[in-house]
C-alpha positions as CSV (number, residue, x, y, z in Angstrom):
1,M,17.5,-7.0,6.9
2,K,14.8,-4.6,5.8
3,L,11.1,-4.4,6.3
4,Y,9.5,-2.4,3.5
5,S,5.7,-2.5,3.9
6,I,2.9,-3.5,6.2
7,A,-0.6,-3.6,4.8
8,I,-4.0,-4.6,6.2
9,L,-6.5,-5.6,3.6
10,L,-10.0,-6.9,3.3
11,K,-10.7,-9.8,0.9
12,T,-14.0,-8.8,-0.4
13,S,-16.9,-11.1,-1.2
14,Q,-15.9,-10.9,-4.9
15,G,-12.4,-12.2,-3.9
16,K,-10.6,-8.9,-4.5
17,G,-8.1,-7.3,-2.2
18,K,-9.0,-3.9,-0.7
19,I,-6.3,-2.1,1.2
20,L,-7.8,-0.8,4.5
21,T,-4.5,0.8,5.7
22,S,-0.8,0.5,4.9
23,K,2.5,2.0,5.6
24,N,5.7,1.8,3.6
25,E,9.4,2.4,4.5
26,L,10.9,3.5,1.2
27,S,13.9,5.6,2.4
28,S,16.4,3.2,0.9
29,F,15.0,3.9,-2.6
30,G,15.8,7.0,-4.7
31,Y,13.3,9.9,-4.4
32,F,12.0,9.3,-8.0
33,Q,11.6,5.6,-7.4
34,R,9.5,5.8,-4.3
35,S,6.1,6.3,-5.8
36,T,6.6,3.5,-8.3
37,V,7.9,1.1,-5.6
38,G,4.9,2.1,-3.4
39,E,2.5,1.3,-6.2
40,F,4.2,-2.0,-6.8
41,M,3.8,-2.9,-3.1
42,S,0.1,-2.0,-3.0
43,F,-0.5,-3.9,-6.2
44,T,1.4,-6.9,-5.0
45,S,-0.4,-6.9,-1.7
46,K,-3.8,-6.9,-3.4
47,I,-2.8,-9.7,-5.8
48,L,-1.4,-11.8,-2.9
49,V,-4.6,-11.5,-0.9
50,E,-6.7,-12.4,-4.0
51,R,-4.7,-15.5,-4.6
52,T,-4.4,-16.7,-1.0
53,A,-7.2,-19.0,0.3
54,T,-9.1,-17.8,3.3
55,A,-7.7,-19.0,6.7
56,S,-4.2,-19.6,5.2
57,R,-0.8,-18.0,5.1
58,A,2.0,-18.0,2.6
59,S,5.4,-16.5,1.8
60,V,6.1,-15.7,-1.8
61,K,9.3,-14.4,-3.5
62,E,8.5,-11.5,-5.8
63,Q,11.6,-10.0,-7.5
64,E,14.1,-9.2,-4.7
65,Y,11.4,-9.2,-2.1
66,I,9.7,-11.8,0.1
67,C,6.0,-11.2,0.6
68,H,4.4,-12.7,3.6
69,V,0.6,-12.9,3.6
70,Y,-2.1,-14.2,6.0
71,V,-5.8,-14.2,5.2
72,R,-7.9,-14.9,8.3
73,S,-11.3,-16.7,8.3
74,D,-13.0,-13.3,8.7
75,N,-11.4,-12.2,5.4
76,L,-9.1,-9.6,7.2
77,A,-5.7,-10.0,5.7
78,G,-2.2,-8.8,6.4
79,V,0.8,-8.5,4.1
80,V,4.4,-7.8,5.1
81,I,7.0,-7.1,2.4
82,A,10.6,-7.5,3.3
83,D,14.0,-8.4,1.9
84,H,15.1,-12.1,1.6
85,E,17.1,-11.9,4.9
86,Y,14.1,-10.9,7.1
87,P,13.0,-13.9,9.3
88,Q,9.8,-15.5,8.1
89,R,8.7,-16.4,11.6
90,V,9.0,-12.8,12.7
91,A,7.1,-11.5,9.7
92,H,4.2,-13.8,10.4
93,T,4.3,-12.9,14.1
94,L,4.0,-9.2,13.1
95,I,1.1,-10.0,10.8
96,N,-0.7,-11.8,13.6
97,K,-0.1,-9.0,16.0
98,V,-1.4,-6.3,13.6
99,L,-4.4,-8.3,12.6
100,D,-5.3,-8.9,16.2
101,E,-5.2,-5.2,17.1
102,F,-6.8,-3.7,14.0
103,P,-10.4,-4.7,14.8
104,E,-10.2,-2.9,18.1
105,K,-9.5,0.4,16.3
106,C,-11.6,-0.2,13.2
107,P,-14.6,-2.6,13.9
108,K,-15.6,-5.2,11.3
109,A,-18.8,-3.4,10.5
110,Q,-16.8,-0.5,9.0
111,W,-14.4,-2.6,6.9
112,S,-16.6,-2.7,3.8
113,S,-17.5,1.0,3.9
114,V,-14.0,2.3,4.5
115,R,-12.5,3.9,1.4
116,E,-9.2,2.4,0.0
117,N,-6.3,3.0,2.4
118,E,-8.2,5.3,4.7
119,A,-8.9,3.2,7.8
120,S,-7.5,4.8,10.9
121,F,-4.8,2.6,12.5
122,P,-1.7,4.8,13.3
123,E,-0.1,1.8,15.1
124,V,0.9,0.4,11.8
125,E,3.7,3.0,11.4
126,A,5.0,2.2,14.9
127,Y,5.1,-1.5,14.1
128,L,6.9,-0.7,10.8
129,Q,9.6,1.2,12.7
130,K,9.9,-1.3,15.7
131,Y,10.2,-4.4,13.5
132,Q,13.0,-2.9,11.3
133,N,15.3,-4.7,13.8
134,P,13.7,-8.2,14.3
135,R,16.2,-9.0,17.0
136,E,14.9,-6.2,19.2
137,A,11.2,-6.5,18.4
138,D,10.8,-10.3,18.7
139,A,11.7,-12.1,21.9
140,M,12.5,-15.5,20.3
141,T,14.9,-13.9,17.7
142,K,16.6,-11.9,20.5
143,I,17.1,-15.1,22.6
144,Q,18.4,-17.0,19.6
145,S,20.9,-14.1,18.8
146,E,22.1,-14.1,22.4
147,L,22.5,-17.9,22.4
148,D,24.5,-17.7,19.2
149,E,26.8,-15.0,20.8
150,T,27.2,-17.2,23.9
151,K,28.0,-20.3,21.8
152,S,30.6,-18.3,19.9
153,Y,32.2,-17.0,23.2
154,C,32.2,-20.5,24.8
155,T,33.8,-22.0,21.7
156,T,36.5,-19.4,21.7
157,Q,37.2,-19.9,25.4
158,L,37.3,-23.7,25.1
159,R,39.8,-23.5,22.2
160,Q,42.0,-21.2,24.2
161,C,41.9,-23.5,27.2
162,Y,42.7,-26.5,24.9
163,K,45.7,-24.6,23.5
164,E,47.0,-23.8,27.0
165,V,46.6,-27.4,28.2
166,K,48.3,-28.7,25.0
167,S,51.3,-26.5,25.4
Protein backbone atom coordinates (compact mmCIF):
# COMPACT_ATOMS: atom_id res chain seq x y z
CA MET A 1 0.00 0.00 0.00
CA LYS A 2 1.43 3.32 -1.03
CA LEU A 3 0.18 6.89 -0.83
CA TYR A 4 1.87 9.05 -3.48
CA SER A 5 0.25 12.46 -3.39
CA ILE A 6 -2.05 14.80 -1.49
CA ALA A 7 -3.19 17.97 -3.25
CA ILE A 8 -5.54 20.77 -2.24
CA LEU A 9 -7.02 22.64 -5.17
CA LEU A 10 -9.51 25.37 -5.92
CA LYS A 11 -12.07 24.81 -8.65
CA THR A 12 -12.13 28.29 -10.18
CA SER A 13 -15.22 30.07 -11.48
CA GLN A 14 -14.10 29.02 -14.99
CA GLY A 15 -14.14 25.37 -13.84
CA LYS A 16 -10.36 24.98 -13.92
CA GLY A 17 -8.34 23.30 -11.18
CA LYS A 18 -5.75 25.46 -9.42
CA ILE A 19 -3.35 23.73 -7.03
CA LEU A 20 -3.18 25.65 -3.76
CA THR A 21 -0.75 23.25 -2.09
CA SER A 22 0.45 19.69 -2.63
CA LYS A 23 2.99 17.18 -1.46
CA ASN A 24 4.25 14.07 -3.23
CA GLU A 25 6.04 10.97 -1.91
CA LEU A 26 8.11 9.85 -4.89
CA SER A 27 10.99 7.98 -3.22
CA SER A 28 9.87 4.69 -4.81
CA PHE A 29 10.59 6.14 -8.26
CA GLY A 30 13.99 6.52 -9.88
CA TYR A 31 15.70 9.88 -9.47
CA PHE A 32 15.22 10.83 -13.13
CA GLN A 33 11.54 9.78 -13.13
CA ARG A 34 10.50 11.87 -10.13
CA SER A 35 9.93 15.20 -11.89
CA THR A 36 7.91 13.53 -14.65
CA VAL A 37 5.80 11.57 -12.16
CA GLY A 38 5.29 14.75 -10.08
CA GLU A 39 4.10 16.64 -13.16
CA PHE A 40 1.77 13.76 -14.04
CA MET A 41 0.25 13.86 -10.55
CA SER A 42 -0.25 17.64 -10.70
CA PHE A 43 -1.81 17.43 -14.15
CA THR A 44 -4.05 14.52 -13.17
CA SER A 45 -5.18 16.33 -10.01
CA LYS A 46 -6.20 19.40 -12.01
CA ILE A 47 -8.06 17.35 -14.63
CA LEU A 48 -9.91 15.37 -11.94
CA VAL A 49 -11.08 18.54 -10.21
CA GLU A 50 -12.20 20.04 -13.52
CA ARG A 51 -14.23 16.93 -14.38
CA THR A 52 -15.76 16.37 -10.94
CA ALA A 53 -19.03 18.11 -10.15
CA THR A 54 -19.17 20.45 -7.17
CA ALA A 55 -20.23 18.75 -3.91
CA SER A 56 -19.29 15.28 -5.14
CA ARG A 57 -16.53 12.73 -4.79
CA ALA A 58 -15.10 10.02 -6.99
CA SER A 59 -12.36 7.42 -7.24
CA VAL A 60 -10.81 6.99 -10.67
CA LYS A 61 -8.25 4.50 -11.99
CA GLU A 62 -5.47 6.20 -13.94
CA GLN A 63 -2.71 3.89 -15.19
CA GLU A 64 -1.49 1.97 -12.11
CA TYR A 65 -2.87 4.56 -9.67
CA ILE A 66 -6.23 5.15 -8.02
CA CYS A 67 -7.06 8.85 -7.76
CA HIS A 68 -9.56 9.89 -5.10
CA VAL A 69 -11.15 13.33 -5.47
CA TYR A 70 -13.66 15.39 -3.53
CA VAL A 71 -14.88 18.83 -4.60
CA ARG A 72 -16.75 20.59 -1.80
CA SER A 73 -19.63 23.01 -2.30
CA ASP A 74 -17.26 25.95 -1.63
CA ASN A 75 -15.12 24.70 -4.59
CA LEU A 76 -12.23 23.65 -2.35
CA ALA A 77 -11.06 20.26 -3.60
CA GLY A 78 -8.79 17.51 -2.41
CA VAL A 79 -7.05 14.81 -4.42
CA VAL A 80 -5.25 11.77 -3.05
CA ILE A 81 -3.28 9.54 -5.42
CA ALA A 82 -2.41 6.06 -4.19
CA ASP A 83 -1.81 2.56 -5.48
CA HIS A 84 -4.71 0.15 -6.07
CA GLU A 85 -4.26 -1.52 -2.65
CA TYR A 86 -4.82 1.66 -0.65
CA PRO A 87 -8.26 1.60 1.06
CA GLN A 88 -10.77 3.92 -0.59
CA ARG A 89 -12.50 4.79 2.68
CA VAL A 90 -9.20 5.83 4.28
CA ALA A 91 -8.32 7.99 1.26
CA HIS A 92 -11.63 9.86 1.45
CA THR A 93 -11.30 10.23 5.23
CA LEU A 94 -7.88 11.81 4.65
CA ILE A 95 -9.30 14.20 2.05
CA ASN A 96 -12.07 15.27 4.45
CA LYS A 97 -9.59 15.85 7.27
CA VAL A 98 -7.23 17.93 5.11
CA LEU A 99 -10.04 20.00 3.58
CA ASP A 100 -11.50 20.70 7.03
CA GLU A 101 -8.16 21.96 8.38
CA PHE A 102 -6.93 23.90 5.34
CA PRO A 103 -9.31 26.92 5.67
CA GLU A 104 -8.06 27.48 9.24
CA LYS A 105 -4.52 28.10 7.92
CA CYS A 106 -5.43 29.70 4.60
CA PRO A 107 -8.76 31.61 4.73
CA LYS A 108 -11.17 31.42 1.80
CA ALA A 109 -10.57 35.10 0.97
CA GLN A 110 -6.96 34.22 0.01
CA TRP A 111 -7.67 31.20 -2.21
CA SER A 112 -8.15 33.06 -5.47
CA SER A 113 -5.10 35.30 -4.95
CA VAL A 114 -2.65 32.56 -3.90
CA ARG A 115 -0.20 31.66 -6.63
CA GLU A 116 -0.11 28.09 -7.93
CA ASN A 117 1.10 25.63 -5.25
CA GLU A 118 2.18 28.39 -2.83
CA ALA A 119 -0.47 28.25 -0.09
CA SER A 120 1.06 27.67 3.31
CA PHE A 121 -0.17 24.40 4.81
CA PRO A 122 2.81 22.41 6.16
CA GLU A 123 0.47 19.85 7.74
CA VAL A 124 -0.01 18.24 4.32
CA GLU A 125 3.48 16.72 4.56
CA ALA A 126 2.75 15.28 8.01
CA TYR A 127 -0.48 13.74 6.72
CA LEU A 128 1.32 12.24 3.74
CA GLN A 129 3.77 10.52 6.09
CA LYS A 130 1.19 9.49 8.71
CA TYR A 131 -1.21 7.95 6.20
CA GLN A 132 1.45 5.84 4.47
CA ASN A 133 0.29 3.12 6.85
CA PRO A 134 -3.52 3.34 6.84
CA ARG A 135 -3.80 0.72 9.60
CA GLU A 136 -2.01 3.03 12.03
CA ALA A 137 -3.51 6.32 10.86
CA ASP A 138 -7.15 5.28 10.64
CA ALA A 139 -8.96 3.86 13.69
CA MET A 140 -11.52 1.84 11.69
CA THR A 141 -8.83 0.17 9.59
CA LYS A 142 -6.80 -0.58 12.71
CA ILE A 143 -9.82 -2.18 14.42
CA GLN A 144 -10.61 -4.23 11.31
CA SER A 145 -7.01 -5.43 11.14
CA GLU A 146 -7.09 -6.44 14.82
CA LEU A 147 -10.41 -8.25 14.29
CA ASP A 148 -8.94 -10.17 11.36
CA GLU A 149 -5.96 -11.21 13.49
CA THR A 150 -8.25 -12.29 16.35
CA LYS A 151 -10.45 -14.25 13.95
CA SER A 152 -7.42 -16.05 12.53
CA TYR A 153 -6.12 -16.86 16.01
CA CYS A 154 -9.52 -18.16 17.20
CA THR A 155 -9.92 -20.30 14.08
CA THR A 156 -6.49 -21.85 14.63
CA GLN A 157 -7.25 -22.56 18.29
CA LEU A 158 -10.64 -24.10 17.49
CA ARG A 159 -9.12 -26.38 14.86
CA GLN A 160 -6.48 -27.47 17.34
CA CYS A 161 -9.12 -28.23 19.99
CA TYR A 162 -11.19 -30.14 17.45
CA LYS A 163 -8.17 -32.29 16.49
CA GLU A 164 -7.44 -33.03 20.16
CA VAL A 165 -11.06 -34.00 20.87
CA LYS A 166 -11.21 -36.13 17.73
CA SER A 167 -8.09 -38.11 18.61
